[in-house]
N, C-alpha and C positions, 0 to 999 in steps of 0.2 A: 574786658576790657583790664587791664592792666594800672586802667588811670582811675578805675571806681574803684580800684584798691587804696590808691594811694589820697582820692577824697576822704574815706571812709578813716584810714590812719591822722588825714590832722585835721578831723573835723572840719572839711569846708563841704557846703553846700554842692552836688552837681549840678555845675547849667545843665540848661532842660535839652539841650541841641550836643551833646555831649556821645560820637559814636558806641552804635550798642556791641556794634560786630566787627570784624577784618573789612567786608564787606563796604558797611557806610566808613571808614574810617579813611580805606581807598578812596573812596568818591569823596569824602573832605578833602583829602590831599590835593586830589588832582584840582579839585575848587580852586583850592589856597592856594597854588601852585600856577593857574591859569589864572587867577581874577585880584591875587593880592599882593605879590611880589611883584616887585621891577627894580629894573636898576637903580641906583642911587648915585652920585656922585662919587662918595666911596667906594664904592665896587666898579666906577670907572679907573680911578686912579688908582685900586692897586692891582686892577689889570696891569696897566702904562708900570709898575713899578715892579711887576713880575715878569716883562719885556729887557726891563732895560739890565744891559752888563754889569755882570758885578767883576772888580779886580780880585786876581790870584792871594791868598791869606799870605801864602809863603812866594817871597820871590823868585825862588828856583822852577814853577811850575810857571810852566809858559802860556802865557794867553791863549792861546790855539788851543791847549790840550783842558785850562781850564774849561774852557768853551764848550768843550766834550762834554765836560761832565754831569750827570744830571745832578741837578739844583733839589732841593728837599722843599721850597718854596716854588 
């Protein structure tokens, strides 16, 4: 995999448990998502912030119109 090349470039010893192929990588990532990731207070706060209403940047834009525009956040 690509990571093997990067280990060589930087002279870093390759860990023993590095996935050797895509199938092993998928298994590793699925296990990581299931067993290592969890919601933190930061994640919860960011989800709350995303739901807050934001005032229009230009007073001439009506609030009802501004809220209907999809925002990038």
